[in-house]
N, C-alpha and C positions, 0 to 999 in steps of 0.2 A: 716352557717351564711353568708349572702351575703355581697358583697363589700361595699354597701352603709351603712349597719348596723355596719360593722367594723369601717368604717371611722367615723361614728357618735359617736360610743363608744369611740374611741381614741381621737376625738376632744373634748369631754366633760371630759373624765377621764384623759386626757393628753393634748398634743398640736399637735395632728395629727398623722396619721399612715404613716409608710414608705412603700415602695413597698414590701420589704421583710416581713413586718407585714401582708400585704394583702395576700401574697403567702402562708405564714405559717398557717394562720387561715382560708383559703378559704373553707376547707372541714370539719370543726368541728363545733359543736353546740355552742350556746350562752354561756351556763354554763361553758364550757371548756375554752372559750376565757376569760370570766370574771375571772375565777379562776387563769388563767395564769397572768392576770393583778394584782391580789392581791398577788400572790406568789412572783412576782418581787418587790413588795413594802413592804414586811415584814420587811426588814432591815431598820434601821434608821442611816444614815451616817451624822454626824454633819457637818455643813458648817462653816468653820473657816478661819479666817485670824490671823496673829500674833498680839496678844494684850498684850504681856508681858510687854511692857513699860508703860501700863496704870494700872497695878495692884498695889494694896496697896498704892495708892496715896491719901493723905489727902489734899485736896485743901486749907483747913484752914491754913496749914503750908507754903503755897506758896504765893509769891507776885503776883500782878495782871498781870504783863508781862508774867510770866511763865504760869499762868493759861490760858491766851489768846493763847499762843503757843500750849499748850496741847489741847485746844478746836479745834484749827485749824487742828492739827494732827489727832484728833479724827474724825472730819468731813471728812477728806481725807480718813481715814480708812473705814468710812461708805460708801463712794463712791466705794472704792475697794470691799467692801462686796457686794454692789449692783451689781457690774459687775460679781462677782463670783456667785451670785445667778442666774443671767441671764444665765451664762454658765452652771450651774447645771440644770436649767430648760431645756436647749437645749440638754443635753447629758445624764442625769441621767437614769439609769435602773429602779430606783424607781419612775416611772412616776406618778402613782396615788398618792403616798405619797407627791410628790412635788406639784401636782396640788391641793391637799387638803391643803397643807401648804399655798399656795397662796390664797385659799379661806378663810381660817381662819385668815390670816393676814388682810383681809378686813372685818372680823367679829369682832374679838378682836383687834380693831384698836388701835395702839399705835405708838408713835414717840418719839425719844430721840436723843441727840447729843453725848452720851457716847457710844463708840463702844463696851465696855465691856457689857453694858446692852443690847444694840441692838443685838449683836451676841447671847447672852444667851437667849433673848426673842425669836428670830427667831428659835433657835433650840428647845425651849420648844414647839413652835407651831408644828415643824416637828415631834418631839417625840410623841406628843399626837394626831396628825392629824387623826389617825384611831383608837384611843383608846376609853376609857370610858369618856363620856362627863363630868360627875361629877368630876372625877379626873382632867380632863383638866381645867375646870373653877377654881378649887381650886388652881391648879398650877399657872394659869394666875394671880389670885388675889394676889399671893405672889411674882410675878416677880418685880424686881427693876424698870424696865422701866415702868410698869403699875402703880406701887405705886407712882412713880414720876409724870407720865403723868396725872393721874386723882387725884392728890393732896392728896393721902392718907397719905403722910408723915405729912401733916398738920391736919390729923384727930386724935384729942386727946380728952381724957376724958372730960376736961373742955371746949373744943372748937371743937365740932364735925364738920367735913367737909363732906358734903353730896354728893360731886361730883362722887366719885366711886360708892357709893350705888345707886345713880340715874341711872348711865349708866349701872351698872350691870343688873338692871331690864329692863330698856328701850331698850338698844341696844344689850346686851349679852345674856339675858335669857328669857324675857317675852314679850317685845314689849310694845309700848305706850298704856296706858290706862288700864293695867292689874295689877295695884297696886295703893296704896293710898300715899298721902304725909306723912301720919303717918308711913307707911311701910318704906319709904325712911329714915325718921329720926331715927327710931328704928334700921334699918339695919346699918346706919352709925355708931351708937354707938357700934354695934357688931364688926365693922372693925377697931375700934380705936386701936392704938398701932402698926399697921403694919408698918414695916420699913425694912431696909437692911443695910449690911455692905458696906465697900468701894469697894468690888469686886462683889457686886450684890447679895450676899447670903441673904436669908430672915432672918429677925431678929424681934422677937416680943418684943416690949418695954412694959413690963408688967405694969410699973408704969403709962403708958399713956393709958392703956386699961380700958374701962368702965365695971366693974364687976357687976353692978347693974342689976336688973331684966328688961327684955325687952318684949314687946308684938309685935309679928310679924305674919302677916297672921292668926290672931286669936289664936296663940299659945303664951304661956307665959313661960319665962325661962331666965336663965343667959346665953344668946346665945353669941357665938363668930362668927367669919366670916364663918367658915365651917358649923356651925349650920344653918346659914342663907341660905347658898347655898343648903344644904340638904332640907330645908323647901321649897325653890323655886322649886327644882327638883320634889317634891311631887305634884306640880301643873301640870296638864296635858297640860296647856297652854304653859309651857316651852318646852315640846316635840313638840307641834304644831308649836310654833314660830321657832324653829331650823329647823324643817322639811320644813317649808315654805321658809326659807332662802336658804336651800340646793336645794329645788325644783326649785326656781327661777334661781339659778346659774347653776345647772347641767341639768335641764330639759327644763323649759320654763318660760319666764318672766311673762307670764299670768298664774296665779294659777288655777289649776284644784282642786277644793275643795275636791272632792271624792278621788283623788290620794293622796293629802296631808293628809287627815284624815286616809287613809290606812297606810301611813307611820307613822303617829303619834301613832297609836295603837301599831305598832311594836316597835318604838323607846322608847315609854314610859315604856315598860317592863323592859329594862335594860340600856338604854342610850348608847348602843354599836354602835359607829360610823361606824365601819367596817361592822357590820351586816346590818346597814341601807343602806350603799352605795352598798353592794352586792345585796340587795333586789331591789334597784332602777335599777341597771344595768342588772338584770335578768328579770325585768318586761316587759311584752308585750307592755304596753303603753309607755315605754321609747323609743321604736323604731317606734312609730306611726308617720305618715307623718307630722302631725302637730307639732311634737317636733324635727324634723330634719331640720337643716339649718335655724333656726329661731332666732339665737342668734348673736348679733353683737360682734365680737371679741374685747376683751380689747386690748389696745396697746401692752401689754406684750404677749398676745396670738398671736397677729399678728406678732410681731417680732420673737418670738420663733418658730412659725409655719413655717414662711418663711425659717428660718435657718435649719429646719429639711428637707426641700426639697432641698435647695441649701446652704450648709454650707458656712458661710462667716466670715471673720475676720476683725474687725475694727483695722486699724493700730495704731490709737490713742484710747486707751481704754476709755478716757473721752468722746469720741463721742457717745459711747453707752448710757451714761448718758444724753447727750444732745438730742439724738433722743427721749428718753423717755419724756423729758421735752416738746419737740415740740408736741408730740402725746397726752400729757395730763395725763400720769401716770408714776410717778417716784417711783420705789420700795423703801420702807422704809420711804417714805415722803408723807403720806396721807394728803388730804386737811383739814380734821377735824376729830373729834372723830367718826363721822358717816361713814367715809371712802368714797370711790368712789361710786357714785350712779349706774354706769354701764348702760347697755342698750343703749338707744338713746342718753344718756348724753355723750357717747364717741365721738359723731359726732357733729361738728359745722362747720361753714364756713371756718375756718382755717384748722381743722384736716381732713375733708373729702378730700380736694384737695391734701393734703400731703399724706394721706393714698393711694390714687389712683396713685400718682406719685412715692411712695416709692420703689416699685419693680425696676423701671428703675433707680432710684437714687442709690440703693444699689447693684443691679445686672447688670446694664447696663452702669456703669461708668459715670453716670450723676452726676451733682453737685447740692448742695443745701446749702444755708446759714444755719448755726447752731445758729443763734441769738435766744434769748428767745422768747417764744410764744407771749408775749406782744408786740414785735416789728414786728410781722408777721401779719400786719393789712391788706395788700393788698391781692388780689387774688394771687394764686401761680404764674401765668404767669406775673402779674404786678410786684410782688416782685422780681422774677427771672430776668426780663428784665431790672430793674433799676440798676442792678449791685451792689446790697447791700451785696452780699455774701463775707464777709471778711475772713471767715474761711470755709474750704471745708471738707466734710466727705470723708475719704479715706478708701475704703472698698475693700477687696480682696475676690472675690467669687470663691469657689472651684467647678468649673464646672465639673472637672474630677469625683468628688464624685457623682454629679448629674447624669452624663452620666452612671456611673457604676450602680447606683440605678435603672435607667430606661432603661438600655440597652436592656432588653427583653420586654419592655412595648411599647405599641402602643400610638399614639397620643390620641386615645380615652381613654386609660388607664390613661394617664397623666391628661386629663380633668376631668375624674371621681374622681381622687384622690385629685385634687386641689379645685374643685368646688363641694360642697355638697348641696348647696342651689338650689332651683328650678330656672332655667334660665328664664328670661323674654323673650318675643318674640323678642324684639329688640336686646338683647344680643345674642340670638341664631342666628339671622340673621347676626350680626356682626361677630360672630365666623366662620360662613360659608364662609365669605369673606377673612379670614386670611390665609396666607401661612402656610402650615403644614410641610414644608421641614426641618425646624430646631426646634428641641425640646427645645433648649435654648430660642429662641425667643418666641416660643409658650408659654413656662412657664412664661416668663415675662409678656406677654400679658394676660394670664389667671389671674395672680396675680394682674393685674391692673384693673380687672373687679369689679364692685360694689358687685357682688355676692361673690367675694372672701373675702369680709369683714364679711361674715356670716359663722357661724359654727353650 
């Protein structure tokens, strides 16, 4: 397996390869590399913060002042969980499982202000990320965070709420236009009574559930929520929709219908996510030139990828959160139920300048304001020159770790590892003019190229 293909695989299945990864896999075939990737991701290690003070709390018994204080503490815990998730993405041996967790978090989009529910939901994503899709969606439908987010607590026999039923088909399983309004109404009736206890455990309120006959996708019966999911899984469109989403995220934003149909046939047989991903990573077309270096890195992929090359520590942990905000992707805080659009939507006049300057900001001891994105209206240079920076990012870069990783690597090796996209003529000419005497400086310069934004 050649270097470029290893880098491509690790960019899509994780957040980039290290020099030791390249050396370890240099002389073995694709199947062996892929199997090693899956072997290291078999285990599921829950991501946890201390939530003991939030358990068994009935807010109905508390006055408003205490409730507000609890909400504040919970929001702060969610920020801590955000930072721990970033750290997990940077260091986890279960690289593929963590990348899949990140993918599913933007598919089964959910948001909450209760740290108990947020943590439980995130670990449900992690536990099912490479499992059976049918079991996965059933688990998601019973998660306290999802029940609350899509108003299924308000979904009762005499007053059905269609919000979850609609998003289940539109965003989670089938895609727009592959169901009728009647299907939504009948599905909503099947999910009546879904609820949870104070600690986020699923609880069926049987007296709120509609036990009458329902007609869904041409079938008639006294269906419950799991029955509805099983009927949707019978539709090949469900497999096709999920394969399309996975293809756009892991292969190419531009759908190749033949490739997706190939995946659909495989996935429809058993809805096994691990088998699907293994098939993708072993396919010849996954490594074709048109699929390499064509994807704009998400803000999280950008930050985590930089950290794998040069480990860095934010002296103020809250600054990790602030950088995410400036770049336009805050983990656990999606913009809406459809999640982040990705692709070219990651780039605008604010974020492109910040992205190109970020390596020198984080690795070259430069400074930047950490005001919210909405206040970042000037160009980067205008903003920086006006002296608006009231708070400064303080980052410590571990250059010793970088030098150890690349001690036996040439400047060419460094460039090959950091830049996987095809270089433009202008970039190539620019690189030829740069001093190559310092790997540190060259690393920062490479990370500052437009091509570094691609993976």
